[in-house]
Backbone as JSON Lines, residues from 0, in Angstrom:
{"i":0,"aa":"M","n":[26.39,67.11,168.65],"ca":[25.64,67.04,170.22],"c":[25.47,65.8,169.62]}
{"i":1,"aa":"S","n":[25.56,64.67,171.53],"ca":[25.62,63.48,171.43],"c":[24.21,63.71,172.21]}
{"i":2,"aa":"T","n":[23.36,62.72,171.99],"ca":[21.94,62.44,172.74],"c":[21.61,61.44,172.98]}
{"i":3,"aa":"S","n":[21.25,60.12,173.76],"ca":[21.18,59.06,173.85],"c":[21.61,57.9,172.47]}
{"i":4,"aa":"G","n":[23.05,58.1,172.92],"ca":[23.61,57.18,172.09],"c":[23.49,57.66,170.38]}
{"i":5,"aa":"K","n":[22.99,58.97,169.9],"ca":[23.06,59.3,168.56],"c":[24.12,60.96,168.51]}
{"i":6,"aa":"L","n":[24.23,61.17,167.6],"ca":[24.96,62.51,167.03],"c":[23.81,62.88,166.55]}
{"i":7,"aa":"V","n":[23.58,64.06,166.85],"ca":[22.41,65.1,166.43],"c":[22.92,66.62,165.95]}
{"i":8,"aa":"S","n":[22.78,67.08,165.05],"ca":[23.22,68.5,164.86],"c":[22.07,68.93,163.79]}
{"i":9,"aa":"E","n":[21.99,70.51,164.0],"ca":[20.36,71.09,163.7],"c":[20.89,72.52,163.08]}
{"i":10,"aa":"W","n":[20.03,72.54,161.72],"ca":[20.54,74.27,161.29],"c":[19.14,75.0,160.69]}
{"i":11,"aa":"P","n":[18.97,75.64,161.65],"ca":[17.52,76.5,160.84],"c":[17.67,77.11,159.59]}
{"i":12,"aa":"L","n":[16.34,76.9,159.03],"ca":[15.85,77.11,157.76],"c":[15.44,78.56,157.67]}
{"i":13,"aa":"P","n":[15.46,79.42,157.63],"ca":[14.59,80.67,157.14],"c":[13.44,80.79,156.39]}
{"i":14,"aa":"S","n":[12.58,81.43,156.71],"ca":[11.32,80.84,156.11],"c":[11.68,81.52,154.69]}
{"i":15,"aa":"I","n":[12.6,82.49,154.49],"ca":[12.9,82.91,152.64],"c":[13.4,81.99,151.86]}
{"i":16,"aa":"T","n":[13.96,80.58,152.94],"ca":[14.3,79.5,152.31],"c":[13.46,78.38,151.79]}
{"i":17,"aa":"T","n":[12.02,78.26,152.78],"ca":[11.52,77.47,152.14],"c":[9.83,77.89,151.63]}
{"i":18,"aa":"L","n":[9.7,79.77,152.06],"ca":[8.87,80.32,151.2],"c":[7.71,79.66,151.93]}
{"i":19,"aa":"G","n":[7.29,79.16,153.03],"ca":[6.56,78.73,153.81],"c":[5.82,77.3,153.01]}
{"i":20,"aa":"S","n":[6.86,76.86,152.54],"ca":[6.16,75.23,151.72],"c":[6.7,74.17,151.98]}
{"i":21,"aa":"A","n":[5.91,73.23,151.91],"ca":[6.27,71.79,152.83],"c":[6.89,71.31,151.65]}
{"i":22,"aa":"V","n":[6.55,71.52,150.5],"ca":[6.69,71.12,149.27],"c":[8.39,71.78,148.95]}
{"i":23,"aa":"R","n":[8.53,72.97,149.18],"ca":[9.81,73.43,148.72],"c":[10.75,72.32,149.84]}
{"i":24,"aa":"A","n":[10.4,72.62,151.06],"ca":[11.2,72.19,152.22],"c":[11.26,70.76,151.69]}
{"i":25,"aa":"K","n":[10.51,69.91,151.0],"ca":[11.07,68.68,150.68],"c":[11.84,68.9,149.59]}
{"i":26,"aa":"G","n":[11.66,69.3,149.1],"ca":[12.79,69.59,147.67],"c":[14.25,69.71,148.5]}
{"i":27,"aa":"I","n":[14.11,70.97,149.2],"ca":[15.72,71.51,149.73],"c":[16.02,69.88,150.41]}
{"i":28,"aa":"E","n":[15.31,69.04,151.11],"ca":[15.72,67.95,151.52],"c":[16.42,66.9,150.69]}
{"i":29,"aa":"R","n":[15.79,67.34,149.45],"ca":[16.42,65.86,148.56],"c":[17.63,66.97,148.14]}
{"i":30,"aa":"E","n":[18.11,67.65,147.98],"ca":[19.02,68.48,147.71],"c":[20.24,68.57,148.61]}
{"i":31,"aa":"L","n":[19.95,68.65,149.95],"ca":[20.83,68.21,150.76],"c":[21.61,66.59,150.91]}
{"i":32,"aa":"R","n":[20.51,66.01,150.59],"ca":[20.77,64.35,150.81],"c":[21.74,64.4,149.46]}
{"i":33,"aa":"R","n":[21.44,64.64,147.77],"ca":[21.72,64.34,146.93],"c":[23.4,64.91,146.71]}
{"i":34,"aa":"R","n":[24.14,65.56,147.77],"ca":[25.46,66.15,148.75],"c":[26.1,65.12,149.46]}
{"i":35,"aa":"L","n":[25.17,64.35,150.18],"ca":[26.13,63.15,151.02],"c":[26.03,62.02,149.81]}
{"i":36,"aa":"P","n":[27.1,60.99,151.0],"ca":[27.58,59.97,150.7],"c":[26.37,58.81,150.85]}
{"i":37,"aa":"W","n":[26.07,57.92,150.14],"ca":[24.95,57.07,149.79],"c":[24.57,56.69,151.33]}
{"i":38,"aa":"P","n":[25.46,56.14,152.18],"ca":[25.28,55.45,153.31],"c":[24.74,56.44,154.65]}
{"i":39,"aa":"T","n":[24.87,57.95,154.14],"ca":[24.35,58.77,155.14],"c":[23.03,59.73,154.48]}
{"i":40,"aa":"K","n":[22.6,59.67,153.93],"ca":[21.58,60.34,153.2],"c":[20.17,60.26,153.98]}
{"i":41,"aa":"K","n":[20.2,58.71,154.47],"ca":[18.75,58.71,155.1],"c":[18.66,59.27,156.85]}
{"i":42,"aa":"F","n":[20.18,59.75,157.26],"ca":[20.0,60.11,158.35],"c":[19.63,61.88,158.29]}
{"i":43,"aa":"L","n":[19.56,62.13,157.04],"ca":[19.15,63.97,157.05],"c":[17.6,64.22,157.03]}
{"i":44,"aa":"T","n":[16.98,64.93,157.74],"ca":[15.6,65.45,157.18],"c":[15.73,66.93,157.7]}
{"i":45,"aa":"V","n":[14.71,67.32,156.89],"ca":[14.08,68.42,156.97],"c":[12.5,68.6,157.41]}
{"i":46,"aa":"E","n":[12.83,69.3,158.44],"ca":[11.39,69.5,159.62],"c":[11.06,70.36,160.06]}
{"i":47,"aa":"A","n":[10.0,70.76,160.25],"ca":[9.49,72.2,161.36],"c":[10.5,73.21,161.19]}
{"i":48,"aa":"G","n":[11.22,73.67,159.92],"ca":[11.72,74.99,159.42],"c":[13.52,74.69,159.95]}
{"i":49,"aa":"S","n":[14.14,73.4,159.74],"ca":[15.24,73.0,160.49],"c":[15.54,71.97,159.64]}
{"i":50,"aa":"A","n":[17.01,71.82,159.14],"ca":[17.41,70.75,158.55],"c":[18.11,69.92,159.7]}
{"i":51,"aa":"I","n":[18.13,68.49,159.95],"ca":[18.36,68.03,161.16],"c":[19.25,66.85,160.83]}
{"i":52,"aa":"L","n":[20.67,66.18,161.31],"ca":[21.3,65.42,160.9],"c":[21.21,64.21,162.18]}
{"i":53,"aa":"R","n":[20.53,62.91,162.11],"ca":[20.79,62.4,163.27],"c":[21.22,60.97,163.08]}
{"i":54,"aa":"M","n":[22.46,61.11,163.68],"ca":[23.3,59.3,163.06],"c":[23.8,59.01,164.39]}
{"i":55,"aa":"P","n":[23.48,57.54,164.49],"ca":[24.28,56.71,165.73],"c":[25.81,56.93,166.41]}
{"i":56,"aa":"D","n":[25.91,56.96,167.33],"ca":[27.18,56.92,167.59],"c":[28.58,56.26,166.97]}
{"i":57,"aa":"A","n":[28.32,55.47,166.4],"ca":[29.2,54.93,165.46],"c":[29.74,55.25,164.7]}
{"i":58,"aa":"Y","n":[28.79,56.32,163.98],"ca":[28.96,57.13,162.57],"c":[29.58,58.36,163.11]}
{"i":59,"aa":"S","n":[30.66,58.47,163.88],"ca":[31.19,59.59,164.3],"c":[31.64,60.53,163.12]}
{"i":60,"aa":"E","n":[32.79,59.63,162.48],"ca":[33.77,60.61,161.67],"c":[32.64,60.7,160.62]}
{"i":61,"aa":"D","n":[31.78,59.7,160.1],"ca":[31.22,60.31,158.72],"c":[30.13,61.33,159.09]}
{"i":62,"aa":"F","n":[29.69,61.58,160.74],"ca":[28.6,62.29,161.1],"c":[29.73,63.93,160.78]}
{"i":63,"aa":"E","n":[31.25,64.02,161.35],"ca":[31.58,65.26,161.2],"c":[31.74,65.53,159.57]}
{"i":64,"aa":"A","n":[31.94,64.7,158.89],"ca":[31.96,64.96,157.18],"c":[30.67,65.34,156.79]}
{"i":65,"aa":"A","n":[29.49,64.78,156.98],"ca":[28.18,65.0,156.91],"c":[27.67,66.55,157.24]}
{"i":66,"aa":"S","n":[28.07,66.61,158.56],"ca":[28.05,68.39,158.96],"c":[28.29,69.08,158.18]}
{"i":67,"aa":"A","n":[29.66,68.88,157.76],"ca":[30.43,70.09,157.28],"c":[29.71,70.27,155.94]}
{"i":68,"aa":"T","n":[29.85,69.17,155.21],"ca":[29.13,69.22,153.86],"c":[27.47,70.17,153.72]}
{"i":69,"aa":"I","n":[26.61,69.63,154.85],"ca":[25.49,70.04,155.0],"c":[25.85,71.88,155.4]}
{"i":70,"aa":"A","n":[26.6,71.99,156.27],"ca":[26.2,73.8,156.4],"c":[26.78,74.03,155.5]}
{"i":71,"aa":"Q","n":[28.32,73.59,154.5],"ca":[28.85,74.75,152.98],"c":[27.27,74.49,152.36]}
{"i":72,"aa":"A","n":[26.89,73.7,152.15],"ca":[25.44,73.64,151.27],"c":[24.27,74.45,151.55]}
{"i":73,"aa":"L","n":[23.95,74.73,152.85],"ca":[23.07,75.45,153.35],"c":[23.71,77.24,153.06]}
{"i":74,"aa":"L","n":[24.97,77.55,153.08],"ca":[25.18,78.85,152.44],"c":[24.44,79.49,151.59]}
{"i":75,"aa":"S","n":[24.26,78.34,150.29],"ca":[23.41,78.88,149.07],"c":[22.31,78.47,148.79]}
{"i":76,"aa":"I","n":[21.64,77.67,149.65],"ca":[20.6,76.9,149.69],"c":[19.58,78.14,149.23]}
{"i":77,"aa":"T","n":[19.69,79.17,149.66],"ca":[18.48,79.98,149.21],"c":[18.49,80.06,147.7]}
{"i":78,"aa":"D","n":[19.39,80.35,146.97],"ca":[19.42,80.5,145.18],"c":[18.68,79.4,144.49]}
{"i":79,"aa":"L","n":[18.4,78.18,145.71],"ca":[17.96,77.21,145.11],"c":[16.78,77.03,143.94]}
{"i":80,"aa":"P","n":[17.03,77.04,142.9],"ca":[15.97,77.3,141.69],"c":[14.4,76.74,142.3]}
{"i":81,"aa":"V","n":[13.5,77.44,141.87],"ca":[12.22,76.88,142.48],"c":[11.73,76.0,141.44]}
{"i":82,"aa":"L","n":[11.69,74.51,142.23],"ca":[10.78,73.6,140.69],"c":[9.18,73.72,140.21]}
{"i":83,"aa":"P","n":[8.5,73.55,139.57],"ca":[7.26,73.79,139.2],"c":[6.29,72.93,140.33]}
{"i":84,"aa":"S","n":[6.37,72.19,140.94],"ca":[5.55,71.77,142.07],"c":[5.38,72.81,143.04]}
{"i":85,"aa":"E","n":[7.08,72.97,143.52],"ca":[7.22,73.79,144.54],"c":[6.36,75.13,144.48]}
{"i":86,"aa":"A","n":[6.72,75.81,142.94],"ca":[5.85,77.5,142.82],"c":[4.74,77.27,142.91]}
{"i":87,"aa":"E","n":[3.95,76.25,142.46],"ca":[2.43,75.85,142.33],"c":[2.15,75.81,143.93]}
{"i":88,"aa":"D","n":[3.14,75.35,145.1],"ca":[2.66,74.94,146.35],"c":[2.59,76.21,146.95]}
{"i":89,"aa":"I","n":[3.69,76.99,146.86],"ca":[4.14,78.45,147.06],"c":[2.73,79.35,147.14]}
{"i":90,"aa":"L","n":[2.65,79.58,145.78],"ca":[1.56,80.54,145.0],"c":[0.07,79.91,145.07]}
{"i":91,"aa":"S","n":[-0.02,78.7,145.44],"ca":[-1.44,78.02,145.68],"c":[-1.83,78.36,144.41]}
{"i":92,"aa":"I","n":[-1.47,77.87,143.34],"ca":[-1.55,78.37,141.63],"c":[-2.22,76.29,141.23]}
{"i":93,"aa":"S","n":[-2.58,76.58,140.4],"ca":[-2.7,75.4,139.61],"c":[-1.8,74.86,138.43]}
{"i":94,"aa":"S","n":[-1.42,73.94,137.93],"ca":[-0.82,73.62,136.61],"c":[-0.93,74.49,135.46]}
{"i":95,"aa":"R","n":[-2.54,74.63,135.31],"ca":[-2.95,75.32,134.31],"c":[-2.67,76.61,134.34]}
{"i":96,"aa":"E","n":[-2.68,77.46,135.51],"ca":[-2.4,78.27,135.85],"c":[-0.91,79.06,135.48]}
{"i":97,"aa":"R","n":[0.08,78.25,136.0],"ca":[1.4,77.93,135.79],"c":[1.62,78.46,134.27]}
{"i":98,"aa":"H","n":[0.97,77.53,133.85],"ca":[1.63,77.18,132.2],"c":[0.93,78.47,131.32]}
{"i":99,"aa":"K","n":[-0.19,78.88,131.61],"ca":[-0.64,79.93,131.11],"c":[0.1,81.24,131.28]}
{"i":100,"aa":"W","n":[0.56,81.66,132.58],"ca":[1.42,82.72,132.93],"c":[2.48,82.96,132.74]}
{"i":101,"aa":"M","n":[3.14,81.71,132.15],"ca":[4.54,81.53,132.0],"c":[4.18,81.62,130.39]}
{"i":102,"aa":"N","n":[3.23,81.6,129.6],"ca":[3.34,81.32,128.09],"c":[3.1,83.29,127.52]}
{"i":103,"aa":"D","n":[2.56,84.04,129.04],"ca":[2.06,85.39,128.42],"c":[3.38,85.86,129.17]}
{"i":104,"aa":"G","n":[3.95,85.47,129.62],"ca":[5.35,86.44,130.33],"c":[5.4,86.63,131.66]}
{"i":105,"aa":"R","n":[3.88,86.32,132.16],"ca":[3.88,86.98,133.84],"c":[4.58,86.39,134.71]}
{"i":106,"aa":"L","n":[4.83,85.44,134.58],"ca":[5.48,84.11,135.35],"c":[6.51,83.82,134.33]}
{"i":107,"aa":"K","n":[8.18,84.45,135.01],"ca":[9.42,83.93,134.2],"c":[9.78,82.73,134.63]}
{"i":108,"aa":"S","n":[10.37,82.42,133.64],"ca":[11.38,80.99,133.94],"c":[12.79,81.59,134.17]}
{"i":109,"aa":"A","n":[13.6,80.39,134.79],"ca":[15.13,81.04,135.28],"c":[15.87,79.66,134.29]}
{"i":110,"aa":"G","n":[14.78,78.96,133.46],"ca":[15.76,78.05,132.35],"c":[15.1,76.89,132.43]}
{"i":111,"aa":"T","n":[15.6,76.08,132.41],"ca":[15.06,74.57,132.47],"c":[16.05,73.34,132.99]}
{"i":112,"aa":"R","n":[15.45,72.59,133.45],"ca":[16.43,71.32,134.19],"c":[15.96,70.07,133.48]}
{"i":113,"aa":"T","n":[16.9,69.03,133.36],"ca":[16.44,67.72,132.71],"c":[16.79,66.45,133.7]}
{"i":114,"aa":"V","n":[16.03,65.81,134.06],"ca":[16.38,64.46,134.99],"c":[15.58,63.55,134.23]}
{"i":115,"aa":"K","n":[16.47,62.53,134.79],"ca":[15.56,60.94,134.9],"c":[15.38,60.44,135.62]}
{"i":116,"aa":"L","n":[13.98,60.65,135.5],"ca":[13.33,60.02,136.98],"c":[13.48,58.16,137.05]}
{"i":117,"aa":"R","n":[13.43,57.97,137.97],"ca":[13.7,56.22,138.28],"c":[12.25,55.83,137.5]}
{"i":118,"aa":"G","n":[12.47,54.49,136.59],"ca":[11.29,53.93,136.68],"c":[11.02,54.03,134.97]}
{"i":119,"aa":"R","n":[11.4,55.32,134.4],"ca":[10.94,56.31,132.93],"c":[12.01,56.0,131.99]}
{"i":120,"aa":"A","n":[12.07,55.88,131.32],"ca":[13.16,55.98,129.87],"c":[13.18,56.7,129.21]}
{"i":121,"aa":"K","n":[12.7,57.63,129.25],"ca":[12.72,59.28,128.88],"c":[13.0,60.16,129.86]}
{"i":122,"aa":"A","n":[14.05,61.16,129.68],"ca":[14.51,62.27,130.87],"c":[13.09,63.37,130.73]}
{"i":123,"aa":"V","n":[12.9,63.75,131.74],"ca":[11.96,64.55,131.69],"c":[12.66,66.34,131.71]}
{"i":124,"aa":"T","n":[12.51,67.57,130.88],"ca":[12.69,68.63,131.02],"c":[11.79,69.49,131.55]}
{"i":125,"aa":"F","n":[12.23,70.69,132.63],"ca":[11.05,71.19,132.93],"c":[11.27,72.28,132.88]}
{"i":126,"aa":"H","n":[10.75,73.46,133.16],"ca":[11.1,75.3,133.59],"c":[11.51,75.36,135.12]}
{"i":127,"aa":"V","n":[12.1,76.02,135.74],"ca":[12.25,76.46,137.12],"c":[12.82,77.57,137.49]}
{"i":128,"aa":"F","n":[12.28,78.27,138.26],"ca":[12.14,79.78,138.89],"c":[13.01,80.4,139.87]}
{"i":129,"aa":"E","n":[13.38,81.33,139.85],"ca":[13.91,82.18,140.51],"c":[13.72,82.56,142.0]}
{"i":130,"aa":"P","n":[13.77,81.61,142.93],"ca":[13.34,82.22,144.55],"c":[13.12,83.53,144.68]}
{"i":131,"aa":"D","n":[13.91,84.38,144.17],"ca":[13.29,86.21,144.34],"c":[12.02,86.8,143.82]}
{"i":132,"aa":"H","n":[12.13,85.76,142.5],"ca":[11.09,86.25,141.4],"c":[9.79,85.54,142.36]}
{"i":133,"aa":"I","n":[9.62,84.28,142.78],"ca":[8.55,83.36,143.21],"c":[8.29,84.33,144.62]}
{"i":134,"aa":"E","n":[8.94,84.84,145.28],"ca":[8.94,85.72,146.17],"c":[8.16,86.93,146.22]}
{"i":135,"aa":"H","n":[8.37,87.52,145.24],"ca":[8.23,88.97,144.85],"c":[6.69,88.96,144.5]}
{"i":136,"aa":"I","n":[6.2,87.4,143.49],"ca":[5.04,87.27,143.41],"c":[3.93,86.91,144.47]}
{"i":137,"aa":"L","n":[4.72,86.22,145.48],"ca":[3.83,86.26,146.85],"c":[3.76,87.39,147.67]}
{"i":138,"aa":"D","n":[4.94,87.89,147.93],"ca":[4.72,89.3,148.76],"c":[3.24,90.21,148.14]}
{"i":139,"aa":"G","n":[3.65,90.24,146.86],"ca":[2.8,91.23,146.11],"c":[1.23,90.26,145.92]}
{"i":140,"aa":"G","n":[0.82,89.66,146.34],"ca":[-0.25,88.99,145.82],"c":[-0.68,89.08,144.68]}
{"i":141,"aa":"L","n":[0.59,88.8,143.59],"ca":[0.0,89.19,141.88],"c":[-0.54,87.91,141.48]}
{"i":142,"aa":"T","n":[-0.78,86.88,142.3],"ca":[-1.77,85.86,141.83],"c":[-3.42,85.85,141.61]}
{"i":143,"aa":"E","n":[-3.47,86.95,142.79],"ca":[-5.22,87.54,142.86],"c":[-5.23,88.22,141.76]}
{"i":144,"aa":"V","n":[-4.21,89.15,141.6],"ca":[-4.39,90.07,140.24],"c":[-4.59,89.57,139.2]}
{"i":145,"aa":"W","n":[-3.41,88.46,138.88],"ca":[-3.59,88.06,137.21],"c":[-4.62,87.1,137.17]}
{"i":146,"aa":"R","n":[-5.82,86.51,137.85],"ca":[-6.59,86.41,137.99],"c":[-7.66,87.43,137.97]}
{"i":147,"aa":"E","n":[-7.92,88.07,138.4],"ca":[-8.6,89.06,138.01],"c":[-8.84,89.65,136.88]}
{"i":148,"aa":"E","n":[-7.35,89.65,136.07],"ca":[-6.96,90.39,134.73],"c":[-7.38,89.19,133.78]}
{"i":149,"aa":"D","n":[-7.12,87.96,134.05],"ca":[-7.48,86.9,133.25],"c":[-9.3,86.75,133.03]}
{"i":150,"aa":"V","n":[-9.85,87.21,134.67],"ca":[-11.44,87.17,133.94],"c":[-12.19,87.94,133.43]}
{"i":151,"aa":"E","n":[-11.32,89.53,133.47],"ca":[-11.62,90.55,132.7],"c":[-11.19,90.4,131.12]}
{"i":152,"aa":"A","n":[-10.65,89.88,130.86],"ca":[-10.01,89.56,129.56],"c":[-11.09,88.88,128.66]}
{"i":153,"aa":"L","n":[-11.51,87.63,129.86],"ca":[-12.19,86.44,129.1],"c":[-13.53,86.97,128.73]}
{"i":154,"aa":"A","n":[-13.92,88.2,129.95],"ca":[-15.03,89.04,129.57],"c":[-15.48,89.46,127.98]}
{"i":155,"aa":"E","n":[-14.18,90.19,128.23],"ca":[-14.18,91.03,126.71],"c":[-14.01,90.58,125.74]}
{"i":156,"aa":"N","n":[-13.29,89.04,125.85],"ca":[-13.19,87.94,124.63],"c":[-14.66,87.59,124.17]}
{"i":157,"aa":"R","n":[-15.43,87.55,125.15],"ca":[-17.11,86.84,125.35],"c":[-17.47,88.34,124.55]}
{"i":158,"aa":"R","n":[-17.4,89.54,124.81],"ca":[-18.17,90.32,124.33],"c":[-18.04,90.79,123.03]}
{"i":159,"aa":"R","n":[-16.67,90.49,122.57],"ca":[-16.37,90.71,120.98],"c":[-16.69,89.55,120.4]}
{"i":160,"aa":"A","n":[-16.86,88.11,121.16],"ca":[-17.3,87.27,119.99],"c":[-18.93,87.1,120.09]}
{"i":161,"aa":"A","n":[-19.55,88.08,120.84],"ca":[-20.92,88.31,120.65],"c":[-21.15,89.4,119.51]}
{"i":162,"aa":"G","n":[-20.46,90.22,119.69],"ca":[-20.58,91.13,118.92],"c":[-20.26,90.91,117.3]}
{"i":163,"aa":"K","n":[-19.5,90.37,117.45],"ca":[-19.05,89.97,116.14],"c":[-20.26,88.61,115.27]}
{"i":164,"aa":"A","n":[-20.7,88.09,116.17],"ca":[-21.22,86.8,115.89],"c":[-23.03,87.61,115.39]}
{"i":165,"aa":"A","n":[-23.26,89.0,116.37],"ca":[-24.3,90.05,115.53],"c":[-24.47,90.38,114.53]}
{"i":166,"aa":"L","n":[-23.12,90.92,114.28],"ca":[-22.39,91.5,113.17],"c":[-23.31,90.57,111.61]}
{"i":167,"aa":"T","n":[-22.5,89.02,112.32],"ca":[-22.84,88.1,111.01],"c":[-24.13,87.68,110.83]}
{"i":168,"aa":"R","n":[-24.69,87.83,111.99],"ca":[-26.32,87.53,111.46],"c":[-27.03,88.45,110.85]}
{"i":169,"aa":"A","n":[-26.9,89.94,111.18],"ca":[-27.36,91.14,110.85],"c":[-27.03,91.16,109.2]}
{"i":170,"aa":"G","n":[-25.63,90.55,108.67],"ca":[-25.51,90.84,107.48],"c":[-26.53,89.99,107.11]}
{"i":171,"aa":"K","n":[-26.79,88.66,107.29],"ca":[-27.08,87.83,106.45],"c":[-28.31,88.22,106.58]}
{"i":172,"aa":"R","n":[-29.34,88.63,107.49],"ca":[-30.93,89.15,107.44],"c":[-30.93,90.28,106.45]}
{"i":173,"aa":"Q","n":[-29.77,91.13,106.3],"ca":[-30.11,91.98,105.29],"c":[-30.24,91.61,103.63]}
{"i":174,"aa":"A","n":[-29.1,90.13,103.44],"ca":[-29.27,89.86,102.16],"c":[-30.28,88.75,101.92]}
{"i":175,"aa":"R","n":[-30.89,88.32,102.99],"ca":[-32.34,87.5,102.69],"c":[-33.16,88.04,102.01]}
{"i":176,"aa":"P","n":[-33.64,89.56,101.98],"ca":[-35.01,89.98,101.43],"c":[-34.52,90.18,100.01]}
{"i":177,"aa":"T","n":[-33.88,90.19,99.77],"ca":[-33.06,90.11,97.8],"c":[-33.67,89.3,97.38]}
{"i":178,"aa":"N","n":[-32.95,88.1,97.97],"ca":[-33.5,86.36,97.51],"c":[-35.06,86.36,97.53]}
{"i":179,"aa":"V","n":[-35.62,86.86,98.54],"ca":[-37.04,86.84,98.69],"c":[-37.64,87.41,97.43]}
{"i":180,"aa":"A","n":[-37.42,88.65,97.2],"ca":[-37.81,88.94,96.08],"c":[-37.55,88.44,94.78]}
{"i":181,"aa":"R","n":[-36.46,88.31,94.45],"ca":[-36.67,87.48,93.58],"c":[-37.22,86.36,93.15]}
{"i":182,"aa":"T","n":[-36.97,85.42,94.49],"ca":[-38.32,84.22,94.55],"c":[-39.66,84.54,93.82]}
{"i":183,"aa":"S","n":[-40.18,85.68,94.87],"ca":[-41.76,86.24,94.89],"c":[-41.72,86.68,93.23]}
{"i":184,"aa":"N","n":[-41.09,87.31,92.39],"ca":[-40.76,87.67,91.32],"c":[-41.1,86.29,89.99]}
{"i":185,"aa":"Q","n":[-40.52,85.44,90.43],"ca":[-40.84,84.25,89.38],"c":[-41.55,83.77,89.77]}
{"i":186,"aa":"E","n":[-42.33,83.79,91.27],"ca":[-43.4,82.57,91.02],"c":[-45.0,83.16,90.69]}
{"i":187,"aa":"T","n":[-44.7,85.01,90.66],"ca":[-45.83,85.73,90.29],"c":[-45.65,86.31,89.01]}
{"i":188,"aa":"E","n":[-44.7,85.75,87.94],"ca":[-44.63,86.39,86.95],"c":[-45.51,85.99,85.84]}
{"i":189,"aa":"P","n":[-46.46,87.11,85.32],"ca":[-47.8,87.25,84.41],"c":[-47.54,86.17,83.42]}
{"i":190,"aa":"E","n":[-49.04,85.46,83.18],"ca":[-48.82,84.65,81.64],"c":[-48.88,85.21,80.9]}
{"i":191,"aa":"L","n":[-48.77,84.8,79.67],"ca":[-47.94,85.44,78.5],"c":[-50.0,85.6,77.74]}
{"i":192,"aa":"E","n":[-49.75,86.97,77.0],"ca":[-51.22,87.38,76.73],"c":[-51.27,86.5,75.56]}
{"i":193,"aa":"G","n":[-53.1,86.15,75.74],"ca":[-54.06,85.27,74.75],"c":[-53.37,83.83,74.7]}
{"i":194,"aa":"W","n":[-52.69,83.6,75.48],"ca":[-52.47,81.97,76.11],"c":[-53.88,81.39,76.29]}
{"i":195,"aa":"E","n":[-54.87,81.77,76.73],"ca":[-55.81,80.76,76.91],"c":[-56.77,80.92,75.46]}
{"i":196,"aa":"E","n":[-56.35,81.79,74.81],"ca":[-57.38,81.46,73.44],"c":[-56.32,80.26,72.47]}
{"i":197,"aa":"F","n":[-55.29,80.74,72.71],"ca":[-53.62,79.93,71.9],"c":[-54.3,77.99,72.4]}
{"i":198,"aa":"A","n":[-54.74,78.32,73.42],"ca":[-54.73,76.74,73.8],"c":[-56.19,76.17,73.49]}
{"i":199,"aa":"K","n":[-57.13,76.95,73.71],"ca":[-58.67,76.78,72.85],"c":[-58.33,76.09,71.64]}
{"i":200,"aa":"K","n":[-57.67,76.29,70.49],"ca":[-57.68,76.44,69.05],"c":[-56.85,75.28,69.02]}
{"i":201,"aa":"G","n":[-56.54,74.07,70.13],"ca":[-55.91,73.25,70.05],"c":[-54.62,73.22,69.12]}
{"i":202,"aa":"L","n":[-53.76,74.65,69.12],"ca":[-52.87,74.74,68.5],"c":[-51.32,73.92,68.74]}
{"i":203,"aa":"L","n":[-51.67,73.32,70.43],"ca":[-50.54,72.85,71.39],"c":[-50.45,71.13,70.98]}
{"i":204,"aa":"R","n":[-51.99,70.76,70.3],"ca":[-52.12,68.92,70.28],"c":[-51.33,68.47,68.88]}
């Protein structure tokens, strides 16, 4: 389609593709651009639930090739792994919660990806997630369930710690009278019989 001297193609993105996340939409845009030749990357945007390719009329041949590439890529875009930042945005969770729930197995990793970011000498490796798994967590409201479980677990851990501390204090209190009694006996030990008479006779001089 050509409008006002520009060639335009638009592909609707179903909600299951972006999972309602602007961060996920931007990730899909980057993935689609990655598959295009360098001169045409900038002409593709993802906005308002659609992937849109806008190119000047002079790029007609490039436009056809880019359109075919995008259409093919979109066939499997719903399977694109969910990145950590995308998962946090989709589920409205913090980075700390993501790490915690991954470590205890509630949030399941689909593997890792390694990329070298511009300006960094070392590559970065991070976990990614299956879109179906993230959608299941979202639809089931599991993040709220997990937060409640974490609050209960924290309260239980505190109760156990308080009970353990109380037992330790009680054990110290039980041991203390024995020591006091021993000290008391030492302080009130009776003097030797006849000591005063012994001293009067000057036998210690």
